[in-house]
C-alpha positions as CSV (number, residue, x, y, z in Angstrom):
1,M,-12.4,-17.7,-0.7
2,E,-15.5,-19.8,0.0
3,K,-15.2,-23.6,0.6
4,V,-17.8,-26.3,0.9
5,N,-17.3,-29.8,2.4
6,V,-18.6,-32.5,0.1
7,L,-18.6,-35.9,1.8
8,G,-15.3,-35.1,3.5
9,T,-13.6,-33.5,0.5
10,E,-13.1,-29.7,0.4
11,Y,-14.1,-27.9,-2.7
12,K,-13.0,-24.2,-3.3
13,I,-15.7,-21.9,-4.7
14,I,-14.2,-19.3,-7.0
15,R,-16.3,-16.6,-8.5
16,E,-14.9,-14.8,-11.6
17,E,-15.8,-13.3,-14.9
18,M,-16.1,-16.0,-17.6
19,K,-15.6,-15.3,-21.3
20,D,-18.0,-18.0,-22.6
21,A,-21.6,-16.9,-22.4
22,E,-22.8,-20.5,-22.9
23,Y,-22.3,-21.6,-19.3
24,D,-22.7,-20.1,-15.8
25,G,-20.3,-22.3,-13.9
26,Y,-18.7,-25.7,-13.6
27,C,-17.4,-28.3,-11.2
28,D,-13.8,-29.6,-11.7
29,Y,-13.6,-32.7,-9.5
30,T,-10.0,-33.2,-10.5
31,S,-8.8,-30.0,-8.8
32,K,-11.8,-29.8,-6.3
33,I,-12.9,-26.4,-7.6
34,I,-16.3,-25.0,-8.3
35,K,-16.3,-21.9,-10.5
36,L,-19.2,-19.5,-11.0
37,R,-19.5,-16.4,-13.2
38,T,-19.7,-13.0,-11.7
39,D,-20.6,-11.1,-14.9
40,N,-24.2,-11.1,-16.0
41,V,-23.2,-11.5,-19.6
42,N,-26.6,-12.7,-20.7
43,K,-28.3,-9.7,-19.0
44,L,-30.7,-11.8,-16.8
45,G,-33.2,-10.1,-14.6
46,D,-32.5,-11.9,-11.3
47,F,-28.8,-12.8,-11.7
48,D,-28.4,-13.5,-7.9
49,C,-31.2,-16.1,-8.0
50,L,-29.6,-17.8,-11.0
51,M,-26.2,-17.9,-9.3
52,K,-27.6,-19.5,-6.2
53,K,-29.3,-22.2,-8.3
54,Q,-26.0,-22.6,-10.3
55,L,-24.0,-23.1,-7.1
56,R,-26.5,-25.8,-5.9
57,H,-26.1,-27.4,-9.4
58,E,-22.3,-27.5,-9.2
59,I,-22.3,-28.8,-5.5
60,I,-24.6,-31.6,-6.6
61,H,-22.1,-32.5,-9.3
62,A,-19.5,-32.7,-6.6
63,F,-21.6,-34.9,-4.4
64,L,-22.3,-37.3,-7.2
65,Y,-18.6,-37.5,-8.1
66,E,-17.5,-37.9,-4.4
67,S,-20.1,-40.6,-3.8
68,G,-18.6,-42.7,-6.6
69,L,-21.1,-41.8,-9.4
70,G,-18.7,-39.9,-11.6
71,P,-18.9,-41.8,-14.9
72,N,-22.2,-43.6,-14.3
73,F,-24.7,-41.5,-16.2
74,E,-26.1,-41.5,-19.7
75,H,-24.2,-38.5,-20.9
76,Y,-21.0,-38.9,-18.9
77,K,-18.7,-38.6,-21.9
78,Q,-20.1,-35.2,-22.8
79,F,-21.1,-33.7,-19.4
80,G,-19.8,-36.0,-16.6
81,H,-23.4,-36.4,-15.2
82,E,-26.9,-36.4,-16.6
83,E,-27.7,-32.7,-16.5
84,T,-31.5,-33.1,-16.3
85,I,-31.4,-34.8,-12.9
86,V,-28.6,-32.5,-11.5
87,D,-30.7,-29.5,-12.5
88,W,-33.8,-31.1,-11.0
89,F,-32.1,-31.4,-7.6
90,A,-30.7,-27.9,-7.8
91,I,-34.0,-26.3,-8.6
92,Q,-36.2,-28.5,-6.3
93,Y,-33.9,-28.7,-3.2
94,P,-35.2,-25.6,-1.5
95,K,-38.8,-26.8,-1.8
96,I,-37.9,-30.3,-0.6
97,E,-36.0,-28.9,2.4
98,E,-39.0,-26.7,3.3
99,A,-41.3,-29.7,3.1
100,F,-39.0,-31.8,5.3
101,K,-38.8,-29.0,7.8
102,S,-42.5,-28.5,7.9
103,V,-43.1,-32.1,9.1
104,G,-40.0,-32.6,11.3
105,A,-38.3,-35.0,8.8
106,L,-34.8,-33.6,9.2
């Protein structure tokens, strides 16, 4: 089982088949578990790429919660965090990291 350290809190990463085709993963901050689907139910072309982005997405949710920003977003009642900004970070992080590395900013 994979684990990730999020600001001193360990989250387990569990990969399993999911019955609901509407989502590809989730972060449960109450049990400190991140779940990702293993079944390509929507028949996507590059499923591995999607799952890497999804894992980043769920880890960002965990970071937001562990840093005290759990209920402080516009859609917190429905999603827990504002999904647009979480997705933005998950998608753009590899590019940001590369830019930082290229100029010695890390």
